[in-house]
LUMKOL-762955 format. One record per residue: residue number from 0; z, y, x of N, C-alpha, C in turn. Coordinates in steps of 0.1 Angstrom, whole numbers. Example, Ala and Ser with C-alpha at 12.3 -4.5 7.8 and 13.67 -1.06 7.14 Angstrom:
<recs>
<rec><n>0</n><n_pz>78</n_pz><n_py>-57</n_py><n_px>132</n_px><ca_pz>78</ca_pz><ca_py>-45</ca_py><ca_px>123</ca_px><c_pz>78</c_pz><c_py>-33</c_py><c_px>132</c_px></rec>
<rec><n>1</n><n_pz>71</n_pz><n_py>-22</n_py><n_px>128</n_px><ca_pz>71</ca_pz><ca_py>-11</ca_py><ca_px>137</ca_px><c_pz>79</c_pz><c_py>0</c_py><c_px>129</c_px></rec>
</recs>
This chain:
<recs>
<rec><n>0</n><n_pz>1438</n_pz><n_py>260</n_py><n_px>955</n_px><ca_pz>1432</ca_pz><ca_py>277</ca_py><ca_px>952</ca_px><c_pz>1419</c_pz><c_py>276</c_py><c_px>941</c_px></rec>
<rec><n>1</n><n_pz>1416</n_pz><n_py>282</n_py><n_px>935</n_px><ca_pz>1402</ca_pz><ca_py>278</ca_py><ca_px>927</ca_px><c_pz>1395</c_pz><c_py>293</c_py><c_px>926</c_px></rec>
<rec><n>2</n><n_pz>1382</n_pz><n_py>292</n_py><n_px>931</n_px><ca_pz>1378</ca_pz><ca_py>306</ca_py><ca_px>929</ca_px><c_pz>1364</c_pz><c_py>303</c_py><c_px>920</c_px></rec>
<rec><n>3</n><n_pz>1361</n_pz><n_py>317</n_py><n_px>906</n_px><ca_pz>1347</ca_pz><ca_py>314</ca_py><ca_px>900</ca_px><c_pz>1336</c_pz><c_py>320</c_py><c_px>907</c_px></rec>
<rec><n>4</n><n_pz>1327</n_pz><n_py>309</n_py><n_px>903</n_px><ca_pz>1315</ca_pz><ca_py>311</ca_py><ca_px>910</ca_px><c_pz>1312</c_pz><c_py>325</c_py><c_px>903</c_px></rec>
<rec><n>5</n><n_pz>1306</n_pz><n_py>333</n_py><n_px>912</n_px><ca_pz>1300</ca_pz><ca_py>348</ca_py><ca_px>903</ca_px><c_pz>1285</c_pz><c_py>349</c_py><c_px>898</c_px></rec>
<rec><n>6</n><n_pz>1283</n_pz><n_py>357</n_py><n_px>894</n_px><ca_pz>1268</ca_pz><ca_py>354</ca_py><ca_px>885</ca_px><c_pz>1258</c_pz><c_py>354</c_py><c_px>896</c_px></rec>
<rec><n>7</n><n_pz>1259</n_pz><n_py>358</n_py><n_px>910</n_px><ca_pz>1248</ca_pz><ca_py>357</ca_py><ca_px>918</ca_px><c_pz>1252</c_pz><c_py>342</c_py><c_px>927</c_px></rec>
<rec><n>8</n><n_pz>1259</n_pz><n_py>334</n_py><n_px>923</n_px><ca_pz>1264</ca_pz><ca_py>324</ca_py><ca_px>930</ca_px><c_pz>1275</c_pz><c_py>324</c_py><c_px>943</c_px></rec>
<rec><n>9</n><n_pz>1278</n_pz><n_py>337</n_py><n_px>939</n_px><ca_pz>1289</ca_pz><ca_py>337</ca_py><ca_px>954</ca_px><c_pz>1300</c_pz><c_py>332</c_py><c_px>952</c_px></rec>
<rec><n>10</n><n_pz>1306</n_pz><n_py>327</n_py><n_px>965</n_px><ca_pz>1325</ca_pz><ca_py>321</ca_py><ca_px>963</ca_px><c_pz>1332</c_pz><c_py>330</c_py><c_px>975</c_px></rec>
<rec><n>11</n><n_pz>1340</n_pz><n_py>333</n_py><n_px>968</n_px><ca_pz>1351</ca_pz><ca_py>340</ca_py><ca_px>981</ca_px><c_pz>1358</c_pz><c_py>330</c_py><c_px>984</c_px></rec>
<rec><n>12</n><n_pz>1358</n_pz><n_py>328</n_py><n_px>997</n_px><ca_pz>1366</ca_pz><ca_py>321</ca_py><ca_px>1006</ca_px><c_pz>1380</c_pz><c_py>326</c_py><c_px>1007</c_px></rec>
<rec><n>13</n><n_pz>1391</n_pz><n_py>322</n_py><n_px>1002</n_px><ca_pz>1404</ca_pz><ca_py>329</ca_py><ca_px>1001</ca_px><c_pz>1411</c_pz><c_py>334</c_py><c_px>1016</c_px></rec>
<rec><n>14</n><n_pz>1418</n_pz><n_py>345</n_py><n_px>1013</n_px><ca_pz>1421</ca_pz><ca_py>353</ca_py><ca_px>1029</ca_px><c_pz>1432</c_pz><c_py>345</c_py><c_px>1035</c_px></rec>
<rec><n>15</n><n_pz>1439</n_pz><n_py>334</n_py><n_px>1028</n_px><ca_pz>1447</ca_pz><ca_py>326</ca_py><ca_px>1037</ca_px><c_pz>1438</c_pz><c_py>316</c_py><c_px>1048</c_px></rec>
<rec><n>16</n><n_pz>1428</n_pz><n_py>313</n_py><n_px>1039</n_px><ca_pz>1420</ca_pz><ca_py>302</ca_py><ca_px>1044</ca_px><c_pz>1409</c_pz><c_py>310</c_py><c_px>1054</c_px></rec>
<rec><n>17</n><n_pz>1402</n_pz><n_py>323</n_py><n_px>1051</n_px><ca_pz>1400</ca_pz><ca_py>331</ca_py><ca_px>1066</ca_px><c_pz>1406</c_pz><c_py>334</c_py><c_px>1075</c_px></rec>
<rec><n>18</n><n_pz>1419</n_pz><n_py>338</n_py><n_px>1073</n_px><ca_pz>1429</ca_pz><ca_py>336</ca_py><ca_px>1083</ca_px><c_pz>1431</c_pz><c_py>327</c_py><c_px>1094</c_px></rec>
<rec><n>19</n><n_pz>1437</n_pz><n_py>317</n_py><n_px>1087</n_px><ca_pz>1439</ca_pz><ca_py>303</ca_py><ca_px>1090</ca_px><c_pz>1426</c_pz><c_py>300</c_py><c_px>1105</c_px></rec>
<rec><n>20</n><n_pz>1413</n_pz><n_py>302</n_py><n_px>1095</n_px><ca_pz>1401</ca_pz><ca_py>300</ca_py><ca_px>1103</ca_px><c_pz>1397</c_pz><c_py>311</c_py><c_px>1118</c_px></rec>
<rec><n>21</n><n_pz>1400</n_pz><n_py>322</n_py><n_px>1113</n_px><ca_pz>1399</ca_pz><ca_py>335</ca_py><ca_px>1122</ca_px><c_pz>1384</c_pz><c_py>342</c_py><c_px>1119</c_px></rec>
<rec><n>22</n><n_pz>1380</n_pz><n_py>338</n_py><n_px>1106</n_px><ca_pz>1368</ca_pz><ca_py>340</ca_py><ca_px>1104</ca_px><c_pz>1366</c_pz><c_py>357</c_py><c_px>1101</c_px></rec>
<rec><n>23</n><n_pz>1358</n_pz><n_py>364</n_py><n_px>1108</n_px><ca_pz>1357</ca_pz><ca_py>377</ca_py><ca_px>1104</ca_px><c_pz>1346</c_pz><c_py>385</c_py><c_px>1095</c_px></rec>
<rec><n>24</n><n_pz>1346</n_pz><n_py>396</n_py><n_px>1094</n_px><ca_pz>1335</ca_pz><ca_py>400</ca_py><ca_px>1088</ca_px><c_pz>1322</c_pz><c_py>401</c_py><c_px>1097</c_px></rec>
<rec><n>25</n><n_pz>1309</n_pz><n_py>399</n_py><n_px>1092</n_px><ca_pz>1297</ca_pz><ca_py>399</ca_py><ca_px>1101</ca_px><c_pz>1298</c_pz><c_py>385</c_py><c_px>1105</c_px></rec>
<rec><n>26</n><n_pz>1305</n_pz><n_py>374</n_py><n_px>1102</n_px><ca_pz>1303</ca_pz><ca_py>359</ca_py><ca_px>1112</ca_px><c_pz>1294</c_pz><c_py>355</c_py><c_px>1100</c_px></rec>
<rec><n>27</n><n_pz>1288</n_pz><n_py>339</n_py><n_px>1108</n_px><ca_pz>1275</ca_pz><ca_py>337</ca_py><ca_px>1100</ca_px><c_pz>1286</c_pz><c_py>324</c_py><c_px>1093</c_px></rec>
<rec><n>28</n><n_pz>1281</n_pz><n_py>323</n_py><n_px>1082</n_px><ca_pz>1285</ca_pz><ca_py>308</ca_py><ca_px>1074</ca_px><c_pz>1272</c_pz><c_py>299</c_py><c_px>1072</c_px></rec>
<rec><n>29</n><n_pz>1272</n_pz><n_py>287</n_py><n_px>1081</n_px><ca_pz>1261</ca_pz><ca_py>278</ca_py><ca_px>1078</ca_px><c_pz>1264</c_pz><c_py>266</c_py><c_px>1071</c_px></rec>
<rec><n>30</n><n_pz>1261</n_pz><n_py>265</n_py><n_px>1061</n_px><ca_pz>1266</ca_pz><ca_py>254</ca_py><ca_px>1046</ca_px><c_pz>1258</c_pz><c_py>241</c_py><c_px>1046</c_px></rec>
<rec><n>31</n><n_pz>1264</n_pz><n_py>232</n_py><n_px>1043</n_px><ca_pz>1252</ca_pz><ca_py>218</ca_py><ca_px>1042</ca_px><c_pz>1259</c_pz><c_py>210</c_py><c_px>1030</c_px></rec>
<rec><n>32</n><n_pz>1253</n_pz><n_py>203</n_py><n_px>1023</n_px><ca_pz>1257</ca_pz><ca_py>193</ca_py><ca_px>1011</ca_px><c_pz>1263</c_pz><c_py>182</c_py><c_px>1023</c_px></rec>
<rec><n>33</n><n_pz>1275</n_pz><n_py>177</n_py><n_px>1015</n_px><ca_pz>1282</ca_pz><ca_py>164</ca_py><ca_px>1024</ca_px><c_pz>1282</c_pz><c_py>155</c_py><c_px>1011</c_px></rec>
<rec><n>34</n><n_pz>1279</n_pz><n_py>140</n_py><n_px>1015</n_px><ca_pz>1284</ca_pz><ca_py>133</ca_py><ca_px>1005</ca_px><c_pz>1274</c_pz><c_py>132</c_py><c_px>989</c_px></rec>
<rec><n>35</n><n_pz>1266</n_pz><n_py>141</n_py><n_px>990</n_px><ca_pz>1263</ca_pz><ca_py>150</ca_py><ca_px>979</ca_px><c_pz>1272</c_pz><c_py>151</c_py><c_px>963</c_px></rec>
<rec><n>36</n><n_pz>1281</n_pz><n_py>153</n_py><n_px>970</n_px><ca_pz>1293</ca_pz><ca_py>163</ca_py><ca_px>956</ca_px><c_pz>1299</c_pz><c_py>173</c_py><c_px>965</c_px></rec>
<rec><n>37</n><n_pz>1295</n_pz><n_py>177</n_py><n_px>980</n_px><ca_pz>1306</ca_pz><ca_py>184</ca_py><ca_px>987</ca_px><c_pz>1297</c_pz><c_py>196</c_py><c_px>995</c_px></rec>
<rec><n>38</n><n_pz>1302</n_pz><n_py>206</n_py><n_px>998</n_px><ca_pz>1298</ca_pz><ca_py>216</ca_py><ca_px>1005</ca_px><c_pz>1303</c_pz><c_py>216</c_py><c_px>1014</c_px></rec>
<rec><n>39</n><n_pz>1299</n_pz><n_py>218</n_py><n_px>1032</n_px><ca_pz>1306</ca_pz><ca_py>220</ca_py><ca_px>1041</ca_px><c_pz>1304</c_pz><c_py>233</c_py><c_px>1045</c_px></rec>
<rec><n>40</n><n_pz>1311</n_pz><n_py>241</n_py><n_px>1051</n_px><ca_pz>1308</ca_pz><ca_py>260</ca_py><ca_px>1054</ca_px><c_pz>1316</c_pz><c_py>253</c_py><c_px>1069</c_px></rec>
<rec><n>41</n><n_pz>1302</n_pz><n_py>258</n_py><n_px>1079</n_px><ca_pz>1311</ca_pz><ca_py>260</ca_py><ca_px>1090</ca_px><c_pz>1306</c_pz><c_py>277</c_py><c_px>1092</c_px></rec>
<rec><n>42</n><n_pz>1317</n_pz><n_py>283</n_py><n_px>1101</n_px><ca_pz>1315</ca_pz><ca_py>298</ca_py><ca_px>1105</ca_px><c_pz>1314</c_pz><c_py>299</c_py><c_px>1117</c_px></rec>
<rec><n>43</n><n_pz>1305</n_pz><n_py>309</n_py><n_px>1124</n_px><ca_pz>1302</ca_pz><ca_py>313</ca_py><ca_px>1134</ca_px><c_pz>1300</c_pz><c_py>329</c_py><c_px>1138</c_px></rec>
<rec><n>44</n><n_pz>1308</n_pz><n_py>330</n_py><n_px>1150</n_px><ca_pz>1310</ca_pz><ca_py>346</ca_py><ca_px>1152</ca_px><c_pz>1292</c_pz><c_py>354</c_py><c_px>1154</c_px></rec>
<rec><n>45</n><n_pz>1294</n_pz><n_py>366</n_py><n_px>1150</n_px><ca_pz>1284</ca_pz><ca_py>375</ca_py><ca_px>1145</ca_px><c_pz>1271</c_pz><c_py>375</c_py><c_px>1163</c_px></rec>
<rec><n>46</n><n_pz>1268</n_pz><n_py>382</n_py><n_px>1162</n_px><ca_pz>1261</ca_pz><ca_py>384</ca_py><ca_px>1179</ca_px><c_pz>1273</c_pz><c_py>397</c_py><c_px>1186</c_px></rec>
<rec><n>47</n><n_pz>1273</n_pz><n_py>393</n_py><n_px>1198</n_px><ca_pz>1284</ca_pz><ca_py>403</ca_py><ca_px>1200</ca_px><c_pz>1276</c_pz><c_py>406</c_py><c_px>1221</c_px></rec>
<rec><n>48</n><n_pz>1283</n_pz><n_py>415</n_py><n_px>1225</n_px><ca_pz>1278</ca_pz><ca_py>411</ca_py><ca_px>1240</ca_px><c_pz>1289</c_pz><c_py>408</c_py><c_px>1248</c_px></rec>
<rec><n>49</n><n_pz>1295</n_pz><n_py>401</n_py><n_px>1245</n_px><ca_pz>1306</ca_pz><ca_py>389</ca_py><ca_px>1250</ca_px><c_pz>1299</c_pz><c_py>379</c_py><c_px>1254</c_px></rec>
<rec><n>50</n><n_pz>1306</n_pz><n_py>374</n_py><n_px>1262</n_px><ca_pz>1298</ca_pz><ca_py>359</ca_py><ca_px>1270</ca_px><c_pz>1300</c_pz><c_py>342</c_py><c_px>1255</c_px></rec>
<rec><n>51</n><n_pz>1290</n_pz><n_py>337</n_py><n_px>1252</n_px><ca_pz>1291</ca_pz><ca_py>326</ca_py><ca_px>1242</ca_px><c_pz>1293</c_pz><c_py>312</c_py><c_px>1252</c_px></rec>
<rec><n>52</n><n_pz>1297</n_pz><n_py>313</n_py><n_px>1264</n_px><ca_pz>1304</ca_pz><ca_py>303</ca_py><ca_px>1270</ca_px><c_pz>1311</c_pz><c_py>297</c_py><c_px>1264</c_px></rec>
<rec><n>53</n><n_pz>1312</n_pz><n_py>282</n_py><n_px>1261</n_px><ca_pz>1319</ca_pz><ca_py>273</ca_py><ca_px>1255</ca_px><c_pz>1325</c_pz><c_py>276</c_py><c_px>1238</c_px></rec>
<rec><n>54</n><n_pz>1315</n_pz><n_py>286</n_py><n_px>1233</n_px><ca_pz>1315</ca_pz><ca_py>285</ca_py><ca_px>1222</ca_px><c_pz>1313</c_pz><c_py>274</c_py><c_px>1213</c_px></rec>
<rec><n>55</n><n_pz>1302</n_pz><n_py>267</n_py><n_px>1215</n_px><ca_pz>1302</ca_pz><ca_py>254</ca_py><ca_px>1203</ca_px><c_pz>1306</c_pz><c_py>239</c_py><c_px>1213</c_px></rec>
<rec><n>56</n><n_pz>1317</n_pz><n_py>242</n_py><n_px>1224</n_px><ca_pz>1321</ca_pz><ca_py>233</ca_py><ca_px>1232</ca_px><c_pz>1322</c_pz><c_py>217</c_py><c_px>1223</c_px></rec>
<rec><n>57</n><n_pz>1331</n_pz><n_py>222</n_py><n_px>1209</n_px><ca_pz>1332</ca_pz><ca_py>210</ca_py><ca_px>1201</ca_px><c_pz>1321</c_pz><c_py>205</c_py><c_px>1193</c_px></rec>
<rec><n>58</n><n_pz>1308</n_pz><n_py>210</n_py><n_px>1194</n_px><ca_pz>1298</ca_pz><ca_py>203</ca_py><ca_px>1184</ca_px><c_pz>1285</c_pz><c_py>195</c_py><c_px>1196</c_px></rec>
<rec><n>59</n><n_pz>1289</n_pz><n_py>198</n_py><n_px>1212</n_px><ca_pz>1282</ca_pz><ca_py>189</ca_py><ca_px>1220</ca_px><c_pz>1288</c_pz><c_py>175</c_py><c_px>1222</c_px></rec>
<rec><n>60</n><n_pz>1278</n_pz><n_py>164</n_py><n_px>1225</n_px><ca_pz>1278</ca_pz><ca_py>151</ca_py><ca_px>1230</ca_px><c_pz>1281</c_pz><c_py>148</c_py><c_px>1242</c_px></rec>
<rec><n>61</n><n_pz>1275</n_pz><n_py>157</n_py><n_px>1252</n_px><ca_pz>1275</ca_pz><ca_py>159</ca_py><ca_px>1264</ca_px><c_pz>1281</c_pz><c_py>171</c_py><c_px>1274</c_px></rec>
<rec><n>62</n><n_pz>1284</n_pz><n_py>169</n_py><n_px>1284</n_px><ca_pz>1281</ca_pz><ca_py>183</ca_py><ca_px>1294</ca_px><c_pz>1270</c_pz><c_py>183</c_py><c_px>1304</c_px></rec>
<rec><n>63</n><n_pz>1263</n_pz><n_py>191</n_py><n_px>1309</n_px><ca_pz>1254</ca_pz><ca_py>191</ca_py><ca_px>1320</ca_px><c_pz>1262</c_pz><c_py>201</c_py><c_px>1327</c_px></rec>
<rec><n>64</n><n_pz>1264</n_pz><n_py>196</n_py><n_px>1343</n_px><ca_pz>1273</ca_pz><ca_py>204</ca_py><ca_px>1353</ca_px><c_pz>1264</c_pz><c_py>216</c_py><c_px>1355</c_px></rec>
<rec><n>65</n><n_pz>1261</n_pz><n_py>231</n_py><n_px>1360</n_px><ca_pz>1255</ca_pz><ca_py>240</ca_py><ca_px>1357</ca_px><c_pz>1242</c_pz><c_py>236</c_py><c_px>1367</c_px></rec>
<rec><n>66</n><n_pz>1244</n_pz><n_py>233</n_py><n_px>1380</n_px><ca_pz>1233</ca_pz><ca_py>232</ca_py><ca_px>1393</ca_px><c_pz>1225</c_pz><c_py>216</c_py><c_px>1386</c_px></rec>
<rec><n>67</n><n_pz>1226</n_pz><n_py>212</n_py><n_px>1375</n_px><ca_pz>1218</ca_pz><ca_py>204</ca_py><ca_px>1370</ca_px><c_pz>1210</c_pz><c_py>206</c_py><c_px>1358</c_px></rec>
<rec><n>68</n><n_pz>1216</n_pz><n_py>217</n_py><n_px>1353</n_px><ca_pz>1210</ca_pz><ca_py>222</ca_py><ca_px>1340</ca_px><c_pz>1195</c_pz><c_py>222</c_py><c_px>1339</c_px></rec>
<rec><n>69</n><n_pz>1189</n_pz><n_py>232</n_py><n_px>1349</n_px><ca_pz>1172</ca_pz><ca_py>233</ca_py><ca_px>1350</ca_px><c_pz>1164</c_pz><c_py>217</c_py><c_px>1352</c_px></rec>
<rec><n>70</n><n_pz>1172</n_pz><n_py>209</n_py><n_px>1357</n_px><ca_pz>1165</ca_pz><ca_py>199</ca_py><ca_px>1355</ca_px><c_pz>1166</c_pz><c_py>185</c_py><c_px>1346</c_px></rec>
<rec><n>71</n><n_pz>1176</n_pz><n_py>189</n_py><n_px>1338</n_px><ca_pz>1180</ca_pz><ca_py>184</ca_py><ca_px>1324</ca_px><c_pz>1172</c_pz><c_py>189</c_py><c_px>1313</c_px></rec>
<rec><n>72</n><n_pz>1171</n_pz><n_py>202</n_py><n_px>1315</n_px><ca_pz>1158</ca_pz><ca_py>211</ca_py><ca_px>1305</ca_px><c_pz>1143</c_pz><c_py>207</c_py><c_px>1307</c_px></rec>
<rec><n>73</n><n_pz>1138</n_pz><n_py>204</n_py><n_px>1318</n_px><ca_pz>1130</ca_pz><ca_py>197</ca_py><ca_px>1323</ca_px><c_pz>1125</c_pz><c_py>184</c_py><c_px>1317</c_px></rec>
<rec><n>74</n><n_pz>1141</n_pz><n_py>175</n_py><n_px>1321</n_px><ca_pz>1138</ca_pz><ca_py>161</ca_py><ca_px>1315</ca_px><c_pz>1138</c_pz><c_py>162</c_py><c_px>1298</c_px></rec>
<rec><n>75</n><n_pz>1145</n_pz><n_py>173</n_py><n_px>1289</n_px><ca_pz>1141</ca_pz><ca_py>169</ca_py><ca_px>1278</ca_px><c_pz>1129</c_pz><c_py>174</c_py><c_px>1274</c_px></rec>
<rec><n>76</n><n_pz>1123</n_pz><n_py>185</n_py><n_px>1278</n_px><ca_pz>1109</ca_pz><ca_py>191</ca_py><ca_px>1277</ca_px><c_pz>1098</c_pz><c_py>182</c_py><c_px>1276</c_px></rec>
<rec><n>77</n><n_pz>1099</n_pz><n_py>169</n_py><n_px>1287</n_px><ca_pz>1088</ca_pz><ca_py>162</ca_py><ca_px>1293</ca_px><c_pz>1097</c_pz><c_py>149</c_py><c_px>1281</c_px></rec>
<rec><n>78</n><n_pz>1106</n_pz><n_py>148</n_py><n_px>1277</n_px><ca_pz>1106</ca_pz><ca_py>137</ca_py><ca_px>1266</ca_px><c_pz>1104</c_pz><c_py>139</c_py><c_px>1252</c_px></rec>
<rec><n>79</n><n_pz>1102</n_pz><n_py>151</n_py><n_px>1247</n_px><ca_pz>1097</ca_pz><ca_py>158</ca_py><ca_px>1238</ca_px><c_pz>1082</c_pz><c_py>155</c_py><c_px>1236</c_px></rec>
<rec><n>80</n><n_pz>1078</n_pz><n_py>159</n_py><n_px>1246</n_px><ca_pz>1062</ca_pz><ca_py>160</ca_py><ca_px>1249</ca_px><c_pz>1059</c_pz><c_py>146</c_py><c_px>1248</c_px></rec>
<rec><n>81</n><n_pz>1064</n_pz><n_py>135</n_py><n_px>1258</n_px><ca_pz>1058</ca_pz><ca_py>120</ca_py><ca_px>1251</ca_px><c_pz>1060</c_pz><c_py>116</c_py><c_px>1244</c_px></rec>
<rec><n>82</n><n_pz>1067</n_pz><n_py>120</n_py><n_px>1232</n_px><ca_pz>1076</ca_pz><ca_py>115</ca_py><ca_px>1220</ca_px><c_pz>1062</c_pz><c_py>119</c_py><c_px>1209</c_px></rec>
<rec><n>83</n><n_pz>1060</n_pz><n_py>133</n_py><n_px>1214</n_px><ca_pz>1052</ca_pz><ca_py>137</ca_py><ca_px>1207</ca_px><c_pz>1032</c_pz><c_py>131</c_py><c_px>1204</c_px></rec>
<rec><n>84</n><n_pz>1032</n_pz><n_py>130</n_py><n_px>1221</n_px><ca_pz>1017</ca_pz><ca_py>123</ca_py><ca_px>1225</ca_px><c_pz>1019</c_pz><c_py>109</c_py><c_px>1223</c_px></rec>
<rec><n>85</n><n_pz>1028</n_pz><n_py>103</n_py><n_px>1222</n_px><ca_pz>1029</ca_pz><ca_py>84</ca_py><ca_px>1221</ca_px><c_pz>1036</c_pz><c_py>83</c_py><c_px>1210</c_px></rec>
<rec><n>86</n><n_pz>1045</n_pz><n_py>90</n_py><n_px>1204</n_px><ca_pz>1052</ca_pz><ca_py>86</ca_py><ca_px>1194</ca_px><c_pz>1064</c_pz><c_py>73</c_py><c_px>1202</c_px></rec>
<rec><n>87</n><n_pz>1068</n_pz><n_py>74</n_py><n_px>1214</n_px><ca_pz>1076</ca_pz><ca_py>67</ca_py><ca_px>1223</ca_px><c_pz>1086</c_pz><c_py>74</c_py><c_px>1226</c_px></rec>
<rec><n>88</n><n_pz>1099</n_pz><n_py>68</n_py><n_px>1226</n_px><ca_pz>1117</ca_pz><ca_py>75</ca_py><ca_px>1226</ca_px><c_pz>1116</c_pz><c_py>76</c_py><c_px>1239</c_px></rec>
</recs>
């Protein structure tokens, strides 16, 4: 499939692709250049009143049990503060 770029730089994501990915109107499209000659587009659901638990599960490198989250957050803030103050990792 191919699509012509419109006068405002808009490109239509073809319906079969939107359907396969489950993309719906109002979703957020995040774009980035990949390899210098390609564009990657990731789609995220728009705001809603449902839980987002697990929405980014495929994007995280590690998981923290709920009972350790507060401590992990404090540790992360401390690491960032230390890095900013001393340049150490």
